C-alpha positions in Angstrom: -7.7 12.6 -1.4 -9.9 10.0 0.2 -8.5 6.5 -0.7 -11.4 4.7 0.9 -11.0 2.0 3.5 -8.4 -0.1 1.5 -5.8 1.0 -1.0 -3.8 -1.7 -2.6 -0.1 -1.3 -3.1 -0.1 -3.2 -6.4 2.5 -5.7 -7.5 4.1 -5.6 -10.9 3.9 -8.8 -12.9 6.9 -9.7 -15.0 7.3 -11.9 -18.1 9.7 -14.8 -18.1 12.0 -12.6 -20.2 12.0 -10.0 -17.5 9.8 -7.2 -18.9 6.6 -5.9 -17.4 3.7 -8.2 -18.2 1.1 -5.6 -19.2 -1.8 -8.0 -20.1 -1.4 -9.6 -16.7 -1.2 -6.2 -15.0 -4.6 -5.3 -16.6 -6.1 -8.5 -15.2 -4.7 -7.7 -11.7 -6.2 -4.1 -11.9 -9.6 -5.5 -12.8 -9.4 -8.1 -10.0 -8.4 -5.7 -7.4 -11.2 -3.2 -8.2 -13.7 -6.1 -8.1 -12.4 -7.5 -4.9 -12.2 -4.9 -2.2 -9.7 -2.3 -3.4 -11.0 1.3 -3.0 -7.9 2.7 -4.6 -4.7 1.5 -6.3 -1.1 2.6 -5.6 1.1 2.0 -8.6 4.9 1.9 -8.3 5.0 1.7 -4.5 7.4 -0.6 -2.6 5.4 -3.8 -3.4 5.7 -3.0 -7.1 9.4 -3.7 -6.9 9.8 0.0 -7.7 13.6 0.0 -7.0 14.1 -2.4 -9.9 11.9 -0.6 -12.4 13.6 1.7 -14.9 12.4 5.3 -15.2 10.6 4.4 -18.4 8.9 1.5 -16.8 7.7 3.6 -13.8 6.2 6.2 -16.1 4.5 3.6 -18.3 3.2 1.5 -15.4 1.5 4.6 -14.0 0.2 5.6 -17.4 -1.1 2.1 -18.2 -2.8 1.8 -14.7 -4.6 5.1 -15.1 -5.8 4.1 -18.6 -7.1 0.7 -17.5 -8.6 1.9 -14.3 -10.5 4.4 -16.3 -11.8 6.4 -13.4 -13.3 3.5 -11.4 -11.1 4.1 -8.4 -8.3 6.6 -7.5 -4.9 5.8 -8.8 -1.9 7.0 -6.7 1.5 7.0 -8.2 4.6 6.3 -6.1 7.0 9.0 -7.2 9.2 9.3 -4.1 13.0 9.0 -4.3 15.9 10.0 -2.1 16.7 12.7 -4.7 14.3 15.6 -4.4 14.8 16.7 -8.0 14.1 13.1 -9.3 11.0 12.9 -7.2 9.8 16.2 -8.8 10.5 14.8 -12.3 8.6 11.6 -11.6 5.7 13.6 -10.1 5.4 15.7 -13.2 5.2 12.6 -15.3 2.5 11.1 -13.0 0.5 14.4 -13.2 0.8 14.4 -17.0 -0.4 10.8 -17.2 -3.5 11.4 -15.1 -2.7 10.1 -11.7 -5.1 11.2 -9.0 -2.4 11.7 -6.4 1.1 10.8 -5.5 2.8 8.9 -2.7 6.2 10.1 -1.5 8.4 7.8 0.5 10.6 9.5 3.0 14.1 10.1 1.5 15.9 6.9 2.2 19.6 6.2 2.6 20.6 9.9 2.8 19.3 10.0 6.4 18.4 13.7 6.5 17.3 15.3 9.8 13.7 16.4 10.3 14.3 19.8 8.8 15.6 18.1 5.7 12.6 15.7 5.6 10.2 18.7 5.8 12.1 20.6 3.1 12.0 17.6 0.8 8.2 17.3 1.0 7.6 21.0 1.0 9.7 21.5 -2.2 7.9 18.7 -4.1 4.5 19.9 -2.9 5.2 23.3 -4.4 5.9 21.6 -7.8 2.5 19.9 -8.2 -1.2 20.4 -7.8 -1.8 16.8 -7.0 -2.7 15.7 -3.5 0.2 14.0 -1.7 0.4 11.0 0.6 3.5 11.0 2.9 4.9 7.5 3.2 6.8 6.8 6.5 8.5 3.4 6.5 11.5 3.6 8.8 12.4 -0.1 8.4 13.2 0.5 4.7 14.3 4.1 4.7 16.5 4.3 7.8 14.7 7.4 9.0 11.5 8.1 10.9 9.2 11.0 10.0 8.3 12.0 13.5 4.8 12.8 14.6 5.8 16.4 15.0 7.1 16.6 11.4 4.0 14.8 10.1 1.8 17.3 11.8 3.8 20.2 10.3 3.5 18.6 6.9 -0.2 18.3 7.2 -0.4 22.1 7.1 0.9 22.2 3.6 -2.3 22.4 1.5 -1.8 19.6 -0.9 -0.3 17.1 1.6 -3.5 15.4 2.6 -2.7 12.0 4.2 0.0 9.7 5.4 0.8 6.1 5.1 2.2 5.3 8.5 4.3 2.1 8.4 6.4 2.7 11.5 4.4 0.1 13.3 4.2 2.6 16.2 0.6 3.1 17.3 1.6 5.7 19.8 3.1 7.8 17.0 0.0 7.3 14.9 -2.2 8.3 17.7 -0.1 11.5 18.2 -0.5 12.3 14.5 -4.3 11.8 14.5 -4.6 13.9 17.6 -2.5 16.7 16.2 -3.9 17.1 12.6 -7.1 18.5 11.3 -10.0 16.0 10.7 -9.6 16.1 7.0 -6.0 14.8 7.1 -6.2 11.1 6.9 -3.9 8.6 8.6 -3.6 5.2 6.9 -1.7 2.2 8.2 1.1 0.8 6.2 1.0 -2.5 8.1 -1.8 -4.9 7.4 -1.8 -6.3 10.9 -2.5 -2.9 12.4 -5.6 -2.1 10.3 -8.1 -2.8 13.0 -6.0 -1.2 15.8 -5.5 1.9 13.8 -9.3 2.2 13.0 -9.9 1.9 16.8 -7.8 5.1 17.4 -9.3 7.1 14.6 -7.3 6.1 11.5 -8.8 6.1 8.0 -7.8 2.6 6.7 -5.0 0.6 5.2 -2.6 0.8 2.3 -2.4 -2.9 1.9 -0.5 -5.8 0.5 -2.8 -8.5 1.8 -5.7 -7.0 0.0 -4.4 -8.6 -3.2 -5.8 -11.9 -2.0 -8.2 -11.1 0.9 -9.5 -7.6 0.0 -13.2 -8.6 0.5 -12.5 -10.1 3.9 -10.6 -7.0 4.9 -13.6 -4.8 3.8 -15.9 -7.0 5.9 -13.7 -6.4 8.9 -13.7 -2.6 8.4 -17.4 -2.6 7.8 -18.1 -4.7 10.9 -16.0 -2.2 12.9 -17.7 0.9 11.5 -21.1 -0.7 12.2 -20.2 -1.3 15.8 -19.9 -5.1 15.4 -16.6 -5.1 17.2 -16.5 -8.8 18.0 -17.1 -9.7 14.4 -14.3 -7.3 13.3 -12.0 -8.8 15.9 -12.7 -12.4 14.7 -11.8 -11.5 11.2 -8.7 -9.6 12.4 -7.5 -12.7 14.4 -8.1 -15.0 11.4 -6.1 -12.6 9.2 -3.1 -12.2 11.4 -1.4 -15.6 10.6 -1.9 -15.0 6.9 -0.5 -11.5 7.1 2.5 -12.8 8.9 3.0 -15.4 6.2 2.8 -12.7 3.5 5.7 -10.9 5.2 7.7 -13.9 6.4 10.0 -13.5 3.4 10.9 -10.3 1.5 7.9 -8.5 0.0 6.5 -9.1 -2.6 7.7 -12.7 -3.2 5.0 -14.2 -0.9 2.1 -12.1 -2.2 3.2 -12.9 -5.8 3.1 -16.6 -4.9 -0.3 -16.2 -3.2 -1.7 -14.6 -6.4 -0.8 -17.6 -8.4 -3.3 -19.5 -6.2 -5.9 -17.2 -7.7 -4.8 -18.0 -11.3 -2.4 -15.1 -11.9 1.0 -15.4 -13.6 2.9 -13.5 -11.0 5.6 -15.8 -9.6 8.5 -13.9 -11.2 10.4 -11.3 -9.3 13.5 -9.2 -10.1 16.8 -9.6 -8.4 17.7 -8.9 -5.7 14.3 -10.4 -4.8 14.1 -14.2 -5.3 11.3 -16.6 -5.6 10.3 -18.5 -2.5 11.7 -22.0 -2.1 9.5 -25.1 -2.3 9.7 -25.5 1.4 8.7 -21.9 2.0 5.8 -22.4 -0.4 4.7 -25.5 1.4 4.7 -23.6 4.7 2.7 -20.8 3.2 0.2 -23.3 1.7 -0.6 -24.7 5.2 -1.3 -21.2 6.5 -3.4 -20.4 3.4 -5.5 -23.5 3.7 -6.1 -22.9 7.4 -7.2 -19.4 6.7 -9.6 -20.5 4.0 -11.3 -22.8 6.6 -11.6 -20.1 9.2 -12.8 -17.6 6.6 -15.8 -19.8 5.7 -17.3 -19.0 9.1 -17.1 -15.2 9.1 -17.9 -15.0 5.4 -21.2 -16.8 6.1 -21.9 -14.3 8.9 -21.2 -11.3 6.6 -23.3 -12.9 3.8 -26.3 -13.0 6.2 
């Protein structure tokens, strides 16, 4: 399961009445595909998955697969802290045509490493789909260690990991310990370039909603050996990435998408919309980034 350089953990737009805004979701899908996303992750953390009903999760994946229509891979977030429910959601994703699944480590329960391994192994035996492990200790309360990740890589249909521990040493240990066809993706936008430098595959991104093409330019520059060009884009991106995570995800990126003409401001409780002061602070960072981006965009264009 090669997700390309950049997979986007897609937001879920809501109507003012609180339901999923499917016409806007279709617009977002088309925009992402046309602006730097090599793959789409539906029903991940950024989708506000915890607030989606089971029926909504199933339908968002089905709808995304239908509208993507084979243009890029679609990965369904089917992980849960209940193994049996993860299997149920995985079966739905498989039936609805997903190209793979992403399984977050079982949060809140805080199993030991044997329990984490058993959770993934049990689900893997229930599907033919390729699986992405998702390690995000800041949300789950547990860390999938490098040793466990390496062991999981030996399960045939566990093919990659989204590493959002923020620990480059841990990522390096995983890359060193797995076969070359097991891919390690960053789960933190700000670590995209550093992870590439140690042999990672790319990024499962939030920022790519609004700067997907710039991120692709950075990856391309790195792969072509233009390391200073890649570093300039990285340095320009970092303040914007910080701003996108200065308040709970996905409120900032949903606000950022409104700047591109999308009706995405609404979030579901317990998430809340950014305040006017928070938006004004974001606007300043956004405007500064646009000015900086003019310079490296002109270089890439030439």
